[in-house]
DOVEX-98012 format. One record per residue (C-alpha): residue in three letters; x, y negated, z. Coordinates in nm, 2 decimals, always signed. Example, Ala and Ser with C-alpha at 12.3 -4.5 7.8 and 13.67 -1.06 7.14 Angstrom:
BEGIN
{"ALA" {+1.23 +0.45 +0.78}};
{"SER" {+1.37 +0.11 +0.71}};
***
This chain:
BEGIN
{"UNK" {+0.00 +0.00 +0.00}};
{"UNK" {+0.13 -0.34 -0.10}};
{"UNK" {+0.07 -0.65 +0.12}};
{"UNK" {+0.05 -0.90 -0.17}};
{"UNK" {-0.29 -1.05 -0.11}};
{"UNK" {-0.26 -1.40 +0.04}};
{"UNK" {-0.49 -1.53 +0.30}};
{"UNK" {-0.60 -1.80 +0.06}};
{"UNK" {-0.70 -1.53 -0.20}};
{"UNK" {-0.89 -1.34 +0.07}};
{"UNK" {-1.09 -1.65 +0.16}};
{"UNK" {-1.22 -1.67 -0.20}};
{"UNK" {-1.41 -1.34 -0.16}};
{"UNK" {-1.77 -1.42 -0.06}};
{"UNK" {-1.88 -1.12 +0.15}};
{"UNK" {-2.23 -1.18 +0.28}};
{"UNK" {-2.50 -1.00 +0.47}};
{"UNK" {-2.83 -0.93 +0.29}};
{"UNK" {-3.14 -0.72 +0.34}};
{"UNK" {-3.25 -0.47 +0.08}};
{"UNK" {-3.59 -0.59 -0.04}};
{"UNK" {-3.65 -0.34 -0.32}};
{"UNK" {-3.51 +0.00 -0.43}};
{"UNK" {-3.57 +0.16 -0.77}};
{"UNK" {-3.44 +0.47 -0.94}};
{"UNK" {-3.18 +0.40 -1.22}};
{"UNK" {-3.23 +0.69 -1.46}};
{"UNK" {-3.03 +0.52 -1.74}};
{"UNK" {-2.71 +0.52 -1.52}};
{"UNK" {-2.43 +0.76 -1.61}};
{"UNK" {-2.40 +0.88 -1.25}};
{"UNK" {-2.70 +0.89 -1.01}};
{"UNK" {-2.77 +0.54 -0.88}};
{"UNK" {-3.03 +0.31 -0.74}};
{"UNK" {-3.11 -0.05 -0.85}};
{"UNK" {-3.12 -0.27 -0.54}};
{"UNK" {-3.28 -0.61 -0.50}};
{"UNK" {-3.11 -0.78 -0.20}};
{"UNK" {-3.23 -1.09 -0.01}};
{"UNK" {-2.93 -1.31 +0.10}};
{"UNK" {-3.14 -1.58 +0.26}};
{"UNK" {-3.27 -1.92 +0.15}};
{"UNK" {-2.93 -2.07 +0.04}};
{"UNK" {-2.81 -1.78 -0.18}};
{"UNK" {-3.14 -1.62 -0.27}};
{"UNK" {-3.22 -1.28 -0.42}};
{"UNK" {-2.95 -1.08 -0.61}};
{"UNK" {-2.96 -0.75 -0.79}};
{"UNK" {-2.71 -0.47 -0.81}};
{"UNK" {-2.68 -0.10 -0.89}};
{"UNK" {-2.52 +0.14 -0.65}};
{"UNK" {-2.41 +0.50 -0.67}};
{"UNK" {-2.53 +0.58 -0.32}};
{"UNK" {-2.78 +0.86 -0.38}};
{"UNK" {-2.58 +1.14 -0.21}};
{"UNK" {-2.63 +1.00 +0.14}};
{"UNK" {-2.93 +0.75 +0.11}};
{"UNK" {-3.29 +0.78 +0.00}};
{"UNK" {-3.49 +0.48 -0.12}};
{"UNK" {-3.67 +0.48 +0.21}};
{"UNK" {-3.34 +0.47 +0.40}};
{"UNK" {-3.23 +0.17 +0.21}};
{"UNK" {-3.55 -0.04 +0.21}};
{"UNK" {-3.52 -0.33 +0.47}};
{"UNK" {-3.17 -0.22 +0.56}};
{"UNK" {-2.90 -0.49 +0.61}};
{"UNK" {-2.59 -0.44 +0.40}};
{"UNK" {-2.26 -0.62 +0.32}};
{"UNK" {-2.19 -0.73 -0.04}};
{"UNK" {-1.95 -0.94 -0.24}};
{"UNK" {-2.16 -1.21 -0.41}};
{"UNK" {-1.91 -1.41 -0.62}};
{"UNK" {-1.79 -1.15 -0.88}};
{"UNK" {-1.89 -1.23 -1.23}};
{"UNK" {-2.22 -1.06 -1.34}};
{"UNK" {-2.18 -0.72 -1.50}};
{"UNK" {-2.41 -0.57 -1.76}};
{"UNK" {-2.48 -0.20 -1.69}};
{"UNK" {-2.69 -0.07 -1.97}};
{"UNK" {-3.01 -0.29 -1.97}};
{"UNK" {-2.95 -0.39 -1.61}};
{"UNK" {-2.75 -0.70 -1.50}};
{"UNK" {-2.56 -0.65 -1.17}};
{"UNK" {-2.51 -0.97 -0.97}};
{"UNK" {-2.33 -0.85 -0.66}};
{"UNK" {-2.12 -0.56 -0.53}};
{"UNK" {-2.25 -0.36 -0.23}};
{"UNK" {-1.96 -0.25 -0.01}};
{"UNK" {-1.90 +0.09 +0.14}};
{"UNK" {-1.64 +0.34 +0.24}};
{"UNK" {-1.59 +0.60 -0.05}};
{"UNK" {-1.49 +0.96 +0.03}};
{"UNK" {-1.29 +1.18 -0.20}};
{"UNK" {-1.61 +1.34 -0.33}};
{"UNK" {-1.77 +1.00 -0.41}};
{"UNK" {-1.99 +1.00 -0.11}};
{"UNK" {-2.04 +0.63 +0.00}};
{"UNK" {-2.12 +0.51 +0.35}};
{"UNK" {-2.24 +0.15 +0.33}};
{"UNK" {-2.09 -0.13 +0.54}};
{"UNK" {-2.35 -0.30 +0.76}};
{"UNK" {-2.38 -0.51 +1.07}};
{"UNK" {-2.44 -0.33 +1.40}};
{"UNK" {-2.73 -0.57 +1.49}};
{"UNK" {-3.00 -0.75 +1.28}};
{"UNK" {-2.85 -1.09 +1.19}};
{"UNK" {-2.94 -1.37 +0.95}};
{"UNK" {-2.93 -1.30 +0.58}};
{"UNK" {-2.65 -1.48 +0.41}};
{"UNK" {-2.40 -1.49 +0.69}};
{"UNK" {-2.05 -1.47 +0.57}};
{"UNK" {-1.81 -1.19 +0.66}};
{"UNK" {-1.47 -1.32 +0.75}};
***
């Protein structure tokens, strides 16, 4: 592991807390995935993303769950779907993802730092 990321570069990454407001299947995805609509609060608003998190989570598990996501990456077209943020999680060797989330219910949009 190289330690070549400066503090100034890290501060540019906008990691925010949001609440999953809607979860849909994404049958067009190459690997099993969900389409998520996430509420990041009044200032940031609603953003969409797709996430390959079907091994561990059901749609019911995800709905109304708070998560952590990067919101300032460029938008990415995935098939007919436009991804606007990146949900963060720990990824195991088998591709199993465990989402990062706050321990307690907090205000949507709060910055991770």
